[in-house]
C-alpha positions, 0 to 999 in steps of 0.5 A: 733959694727959689722954689723948684717948679714942676713943668706942666707940659712935662707931667702930661709926658710923664703920665702918657708913658704911665698910661701907655706903658712906655715912651713910644707909645706915649710920643704917639698918643701926645703926637710928639717925637720921642726925644721929646718926650725923653727930655720932658722926663729929664727935665723933671728929673732935673728939677728933683734931683732923683731918677723917675723913670729907669731902663728895664730891659726893652721897656722901661719902670718908675722908680719909687720917686717916679710912681710917687711923681706920677700920682701928684702929677695926676692931680695937678693936671686935673686940677689944671685942666679943670681951671683951664676949661672953667676959667676959658670955657675952651670946650664949651659943653663936653662929656668925656666917656671912658670904656675898656677896650673890649666891645668899645666899638660898640659901647661908644657910639651908643653912650654917645647918641644916648648922651647927646640925646639928653644934651643936643650939641654936646661935644663928645670925647673918649678915653679907652683905657683898662678898667683900674685907671678908668675908675682913677679917671672918673674919680679924678674927675677927668671922665664923666662917665665910664663903663668897665670890668667890675672884677678889674677895679677896686671900685664897684660902680653900678651894675649894668649887665654881664658882656657875653664872651666866646672864644675866637681863632682863624677860620678853620683853626684846630687846637693841638691833640691832647694832652697838649694844652690850649694855646691861649692868647690874650692881654697880659696880667692884670686881665680880668678876661685872661683870669676868666679865660684860664679859670674856665679850662681849669674848671672843666680840666682842660689844660692851657697855656699863654703862648702869646700876650699883648698889653692892648686888645689890638696886640691879642688880635694880631697875634690870634690872628697869626693862628697861634692860639684862641683868644676870649673875647667879647661876643658884642657886634661882629667878630674881628677881621680875621677872626671867627666864633670857636665852639670847640671849647667849654663856654664862658659866663658872661663877665659883669660889668659897671658904670661910674659916673663922677661926683657932680655929673649931670643926672640926666646925662648919667642915667641916659648913658647907663641905660644905653649900656644895660640896652646893650648888654641885656640879653637877647629874648 
C-alpha cells in the first residue's frame, strides 16, 4: 500500500490558520481565496483520515490530531524552506527579523538599519507575531533575530531593556465616575501587557473591566478609537492616530523585553541587532 504524502502547500495553509487565528486571515496572509485554504485542509484530512479543524461558534479550533499535525507541519516546512534556500539560493543574503506588535514600527526600522550596516546589501524580511510564537520561530530557524516581551514566552533570551507603557485614550476621554470600573481595551489573553494593566490598577485599588479585546494590536486601536475605554500601549514613538496619552490612571513600570537569535546566526549581526534594541529602550537622560 503506497505511503500517504502530506502536501507542502496544504501544510503551509494549515500553519497560517494557526498563526493568523482563522481561515479568513490565513487566506489574506497567503494571498489566496478562503475556499482554497479550506480545500487544503480537507486534502490533509483526507490524507490522514481524521478531522484536524472544527468550527467553534464563529471561529475554529484544532482537534488533538490537528494540533499534532500543526506541530509536525512547522518542522517539515522549516526543513523544506531551509533546503530550498540553501540549494537554490533563492534569496541570497537574507535576514528575517521578528518583533511583537508593541512598538514594531520603532523596532523594525532600527533593526533593519543595524543589520544592513554590518551586512551591506542584505535583504531584510519581517515577521510580526506574539512573543511565544516568535521564540518558537527562532528555535526552528525560520527567524534569525526576534525581540519580544520576556514574560510572554518560556525562553528568557537576552535582556535588552524595558518597554515603557502609557495609558492611551481618545482626546478628552473621561472614565465613568467611581465606583464604576475603569473600562479597558486590550489584546485578548494570553497577553502580558493586558495582565500588567489589570494588575497595576488592582494594586492601586482601582476597579477595572475589559470592555473590548482583539487578537491583534490593530483591533485594540480600532476599539479604543471609539472612545469606549482606555488602552495600555507602548510609549515609544508618537501616539497612534486618534489616541493620546492619558495621565488619569496610575503609572505603569516598563515591561522587560528580550532578544533571541537563532543558533548559528552571524555573531556580528546579532550583536548589532541587540544593541539597536537596547539603544531604543535606553531611558532618556
